[in-house]
C-alpha positions as CSV (number, residue, x, y, z in Angstrom):
1,M,-11.4,-18.4,-21.8
2,P,-8.4,-16.5,-19.8
3,V,-5.0,-16.1,-21.3
4,I,-2.1,-16.4,-18.9
5,A,1.1,-16.0,-21.0
6,V,4.4,-17.0,-18.7
7,L,6.9,-15.4,-19.6
8,A,10.2,-17.4,-19.4
9,L,13.5,-15.3,-19.0
10,D,17.0,-17.0,-19.2
11,G,17.6,-18.3,-15.7
12,A,14.3,-19.0,-14.6
13,P,13.6,-21.6,-11.8
14,G,12.1,-24.4,-13.6
15,H,9.4,-24.3,-10.7
16,H,8.6,-20.9,-11.6
17,L,7.4,-21.6,-15.0
18,T,5.8,-25.0,-14.2
19,T,3.7,-23.7,-11.0
20,P,0.9,-21.8,-13.2
21,G,0.2,-24.9,-15.0
22,L,-0.3,-27.1,-12.1
23,V,-2.2,-24.7,-10.6
24,F,-4.4,-23.0,-13.1
25,A,-5.1,-26.5,-14.6
26,T,-5.9,-28.2,-11.1
27,A,-8.9,-25.5,-11.1
28,C,-9.7,-26.3,-14.6
29,R,-10.2,-30.2,-13.6
30,E,-11.9,-29.8,-10.0
31,H,-14.4,-27.1,-11.3
32,P,-16.8,-27.7,-14.0
33,G,-16.7,-23.6,-15.8
34,V,-13.4,-23.0,-14.7
35,S,-11.3,-22.5,-17.9
36,Y,-7.7,-21.2,-19.2
37,E,-4.8,-20.8,-21.8
38,V,-1.3,-21.1,-20.5
39,R,1.3,-20.1,-22.9
40,L,5.0,-20.8,-21.9
41,C,6.7,-17.6,-24.1
42,A,10.4,-17.4,-24.3
43,A,11.9,-13.9,-24.2
44,P,14.5,-13.3,-26.3
45,G,17.6,-14.8,-25.1
46,F,16.0,-17.9,-23.1
47,R,18.3,-20.4,-23.5
48,A,17.6,-22.5,-19.9
49,T,16.3,-22.7,-16.5
50,G,18.6,-21.8,-13.4
51,G,17.9,-22.5,-9.8
52,P,19.6,-24.9,-7.3
53,G,19.1,-27.7,-9.9
54,P,20.7,-28.1,-12.8
55,A,19.4,-26.3,-15.3
56,L,16.7,-27.7,-18.9
57,A,17.5,-26.4,-21.7
58,L,13.6,-26.1,-23.1
59,R,11.9,-24.3,-26.2
60,P,8.5,-22.8,-25.7
61,P,6.5,-22.8,-28.2
62,Y,5.6,-19.3,-28.0
63,G,7.8,-16.0,-28.0
64,L,6.7,-12.9,-27.2
65,E,3.8,-12.7,-29.6
66,G,2.3,-15.0,-26.8
67,T,1.7,-12.1,-24.8
68,E,0.4,-9.8,-27.7
69,D,-3.3,-11.4,-26.8
70,A,-2.9,-12.5,-23.0
71,D,-5.1,-11.6,-20.2
72,V,-2.4,-12.0,-18.3
73,V,1.7,-12.0,-18.7
74,L,3.0,-13.9,-15.4
75,I,6.9,-12.9,-15.0
76,P,9.1,-15.3,-12.8
77,G,11.9,-14.3,-11.0
78,H,15.4,-15.6,-13.3
79,D,18.7,-14.6,-12.8
80,G,21.1,-12.3,-14.2
81,P,22.1,-8.2,-12.6
82,R,18.8,-7.3,-11.5
83,A,19.9,-3.6,-12.9
84,A,20.3,-4.9,-16.1
85,R,18.1,-3.9,-19.1
86,P,15.5,-6.3,-19.7
87,P,16.2,-8.6,-23.4
88,E,15.0,-6.6,-26.2
89,G,11.5,-6.2,-26.8
90,V,9.8,-6.8,-23.3
91,L,9.6,-3.8,-21.9
92,A,7.5,-3.0,-24.9
93,A,5.1,-6.3,-24.2
94,L,4.3,-5.5,-20.8
95,R,3.7,-2.1,-21.7
96,A,1.5,-3.0,-24.5
97,V,-0.6,-5.8,-22.2
98,V,-1.5,-3.2,-19.5
99,A,-2.2,-0.6,-22.7
100,R,-4.9,-2.8,-23.4
101,Q,-6.4,-3.7,-20.2
102,G,-4.3,-6.5,-19.4
103,R,-2.5,-7.2,-15.9
104,V,0.6,-8.3,-15.4
105,A,2.2,-10.2,-12.6
106,A,5.7,-10.6,-10.7
107,V,7.2,-13.4,-9.2
108,G,10.2,-12.7,-6.8
109,T,13.1,-11.1,-9.0
110,G,10.8,-10.9,-11.7
111,T,9.6,-7.7,-10.1
112,F,12.7,-6.0,-11.2
113,T,11.8,-6.6,-15.1
114,L,8.4,-5.0,-14.5
115,A,10.2,-2.3,-12.5
116,A,12.2,-1.3,-15.7
117,T,9.0,-0.5,-17.6
118,G,8.3,2.3,-15.3
119,L,4.7,1.1,-15.1
120,L,5.3,0.5,-11.2
121,D,6.4,3.9,-10.3
122,G,3.9,5.4,-7.5
123,R,3.0,2.0,-7.2
124,R,3.6,-0.3,-4.0
125,A,5.4,-3.4,-5.0
126,T,7.0,-6.5,-3.3
127,T,10.2,-8.9,-4.3
128,G,12.0,-12.0,-2.3
129,W,13.2,-10.0,0.9
130,R,16.2,-10.9,-0.1
131,H,16.0,-8.4,-2.4
132,V,13.7,-5.6,-1.1
133,E,16.6,-3.3,-0.2
134,E,18.6,-3.4,-3.9
135,L,14.8,-3.0,-5.8
136,A,14.4,0.0,-3.4
137,A,17.1,1.6,-4.4
138,L,17.1,0.9,-7.7
139,Y,14.1,2.3,-8.1
140,P,12.9,4.5,-5.5
141,R,9.9,5.7,-7.1
142,I,8.5,2.7,-5.8
143,D,7.1,1.8,-2.7
144,V,8.6,-1.3,-1.9
145,D,6.3,-3.3,0.7
146,P,9.2,-5.5,2.7
147,A,6.9,-8.4,3.8
148,G,6.6,-10.4,0.8
149,T,2.9,-11.2,0.6
150,V,1.0,-10.6,-2.4
151,L,0.5,-6.9,-3.2
152,E,-2.0,-5.5,-6.0
153,D,-1.9,-2.1,-6.9
154,G,-3.8,-1.7,-10.2
155,P,-3.3,-3.9,-12.9
156,F,-0.1,-5.5,-11.1
157,C,0.3,-8.0,-8.3
158,T,3.9,-9.3,-7.2
159,A,4.7,-11.5,-4.3
160,A,8.1,-12.8,-3.0
161,G,7.6,-16.0,-5.2
162,V,9.0,-18.7,-2.3
163,F,6.2,-21.1,-4.2
164,G,7.3,-20.5,-7.6
165,G,4.5,-17.9,-8.3
166,M,1.5,-20.2,-6.3
167,D,0.2,-17.1,-4.3
168,V,-0.2,-14.8,-7.4
169,C,-2.0,-17.6,-9.5
170,L,-4.5,-18.3,-6.9
171,R,-5.1,-14.4,-6.4
172,L,-5.5,-14.4,-9.7
173,L,-7.8,-17.0,-10.0
174,A,-9.8,-15.8,-7.2
175,R,-10.3,-12.4,-9.4
176,D,-11.7,-14.6,-12.3
177,Y,-13.7,-17.0,-10.8
178,G,-14.5,-16.1,-7.0
179,R,-12.5,-16.8,-3.8
180,Q,-14.5,-20.1,-3.5
181,V,-12.8,-21.5,-6.3
182,A,-9.3,-20.4,-5.2
183,G,-10.3,-21.9,-1.7
184,Q,-10.4,-24.9,-2.6
185,T,-8.0,-24.9,-5.5
186,S,-5.5,-24.2,-2.9
187,R,-6.6,-26.9,-0.5
188,E,-6.6,-28.8,-3.3
189,L,-2.5,-28.0,-4.0
190,I,-1.3,-27.2,-0.6
191,T,-3.7,-27.8,2.4
192,P,-2.4,-31.0,4.2
193,L,1.5,-29.9,4.8
194,H,0.2,-26.7,6.4
195,A,0.2,-28.1,9.7
196,D,3.2,-30.0,9.8
197,A,5.4,-27.3,7.9
198,D,4.2,-24.8,10.6
199,S,4.9,-26.7,13.6
200,V,8.5,-28.2,11.3
201,Q,9.6,-24.1,10.8
202,E,8.8,-23.0,14.1
203,A,11.1,-26.0,15.9
204,I,13.6,-25.3,13.3
205,D,13.0,-21.3,14.3
206,R,13.5,-22.1,18.1
207,E,16.4,-24.1,17.8
208,V,18.2,-22.1,15.7
209,A,17.2,-19.4,18.0
210,E,18.4,-21.3,21.0
211,S,21.9,-20.9,19.4
212,T,21.8,-17.5,18.7
213,G,20.9,-16.1,21.4
214,L,17.8,-14.9,19.5
215,E,15.3,-17.5,22.0
216,P,14.4,-14.7,25.0
217,T,13.3,-11.9,22.5
218,L,11.4,-14.7,20.4
219,R,9.6,-15.6,23.7
220,W,9.0,-11.6,24.7
221,I,7.3,-11.0,21.2
222,D,4.9,-14.6,21.7
223,T,3.8,-12.7,24.9
224,H,3.6,-9.0,23.8
225,L,1.6,-9.9,20.3
226,H,-0.6,-7.7,21.6
227,L,1.3,-4.3,21.6
228,P,2.2,-2.1,18.7
229,L,5.8,-3.8,18.7
230,T,8.4,-1.7,17.0
231,L,11.7,-2.5,15.1
232,P,14.0,-0.4,17.7
233,E,11.7,-1.9,20.9
234,I,13.0,-5.4,19.4
235,A,16.9,-4.5,19.0
236,A,16.3,-2.9,22.6
237,H,15.0,-6.5,23.8
238,A,17.6,-8.1,21.7
239,R,20.4,-5.8,23.5
240,T,22.0,-4.2,20.2
241,S,21.1,-2.0,17.2
242,T,18.1,-2.2,14.6
243,S,20.2,-3.4,12.0
244,G,22.1,-5.9,14.4
245,V,18.9,-7.6,15.4
246,T,17.6,-7.4,11.8
247,R,20.5,-9.4,10.3
248,R,20.3,-11.5,13.4
249,F,16.6,-12.4,12.6
250,R,17.5,-12.5,8.6
251,A,20.4,-14.7,9.2
252,H,18.6,-17.2,11.4
253,T,14.9,-17.4,10.3
254,G,15.2,-15.2,6.9
255,L,12.5,-13.4,7.7
256,S,13.0,-9.7,9.6
257,P,11.9,-9.1,12.9
258,L,9.0,-7.0,11.7
259,Q,8.2,-10.0,9.4
260,Y,8.5,-12.4,12.0
261,V,6.6,-10.6,14.3
262,L,3.2,-10.6,11.4
263,R,3.8,-14.6,11.0
264,A,3.8,-15.2,14.8
265,R,0.5,-12.5,15.1
266,L,-0.9,-14.5,12.2
267,H,0.1,-18.1,13.7
268,E,-1.1,-16.9,16.7
269,A,-4.6,-15.7,15.6
270,M,-5.4,-19.1,13.4
271,R,-5.1,-20.9,16.3
272,L,-6.8,-18.6,18.4
273,L,-9.3,-19.0,15.4
274,R,-9.2,-23.2,15.3
275,E,-9.6,-23.5,19.1
276,T,-11.6,-20.8,20.7
277,D,-14.9,-19.3,20.3
278,T,-13.4,-15.8,21.2
279,P,-14.7,-13.3,18.4
280,V,-12.9,-12.2,15.4
281,E,-13.1,-8.5,16.8
282,A,-11.5,-9.9,20.3
283,V,-8.7,-12.4,18.5
284,A,-7.2,-9.4,16.2
285,H,-7.0,-7.0,19.0
286,A,-5.5,-9.6,21.0
287,T,-3.1,-10.5,18.2
288,G,-1.8,-7.2,17.6
289,F,-3.3,-6.6,14.3
290,T,-5.3,-2.7,14.4
291,S,-8.4,-3.9,13.0
292,P,-10.4,-6.5,12.6
293,T,-9.8,-5.3,8.8
294,A,-5.8,-5.7,9.0
295,L,-6.5,-9.5,10.0
296,R,-8.7,-10.1,7.3
297,H,-6.1,-8.6,5.2
298,H,-3.7,-10.4,5.9
299,L,-5.5,-14.1,6.9
300,R,-6.7,-13.7,2.8
301,A,-3.3,-12.9,1.6
302,L,-1.8,-16.2,3.9
303,T,-4.9,-18.8,3.3
304,G,-7.2,-16.6,0.8
305,T,-9.9,-16.8,3.1
306,T,-11.2,-14.8,6.0
307,P,-11.1,-15.3,9.3
308,R,-14.7,-16.4,9.6
309,A,-14.6,-18.7,6.7
310,Y,-11.5,-20.2,8.3
311,R,-12.9,-20.8,11.7
312,R,-16.0,-22.3,10.2
313,A,-13.1,-24.7,7.8
314,H,-11.5,-25.9,10.7
315,A,-13.9,-26.1,13.2
316,P,-14.6,-30.1,14.2
317,G,-16.4,-31.9,11.8
318,A,-17.2,-29.5,9.4
319,P,-16.3,-29.3,5.5
320,P,-15.0,-26.6,4.2
321,A,-16.7,-23.3,4.0
322,P,-17.5,-21.6,0.6
323,G,-16.1,-18.4,0.0
324,P,-17.9,-14.9,-1.4
325,S,-19.3,-16.0,-4.7
326,K,-17.3,-12.8,-6.1
327,P,-14.0,-12.0,-6.4
328,P,-12.7,-8.6,-4.6
329,G,-13.1,-5.7,-6.1
330,P,-9.5,-3.1,-6.9
């Protein structure tokens, strides 16, 4: 039975601490044979949860000793100075996990704690978009990816953590029990929300863009997704500098220009897969992905499935398509 140790540092958002239990309990309930133990482990100095809501004082049943035989240690986001040294014993505990061939996952600002071990040096990692520049400045030996999607490099998995690490948990589930189990668990948890959430977010983006002058540039992006759009080209169309257009996009959409382009490409690719019979290779070309492999990579990060499986699952009257029986290789 895989053991997942959730390491609670002081000020960790409450939903970051409960999401792993939600994901893995759902998988265990819906799939006979899937089994996990999820432990909530308090790091030294842990007092209460953080985040926008009221703080909750918790007494996790484990301390750092709960990580000693864990297969995975998951580090949620947390409050406090991100340049500060983690509490005593945390770095040694994380290094010990990796030394015995375990895995470490970090969500949002939890990546800063993992980075402090030095284990991410020379590897790719990510965090929430608001903090990618800070992470790169504090830890220049890490290849920081600004996109915020789930990244795996060796025994490490990092992600932005907008949904409390749900994407990380689903990736771990796929590695342990296969993509079919992870995909079905994802649908059980979040699929009913996706269509409405996407349309609402697009409406918000357009309303904000209209009020800030970005609307012409967003329309231009939508009609040029098949081209290799660059940040200087987007800035030129918006008639501002690269730093200026980046600030405007981030302030009003929550995304950098290139993150916005990636999201637009994925949404259009998903529409084409749902509504047309266009071959996957042509869908990738029409939406600006460099290859079907690139489309497959990004779609899997977003939905946990492949383009062909996504198309089958959304065919009229079709049941959800089963995914591959084995998790992806390293």
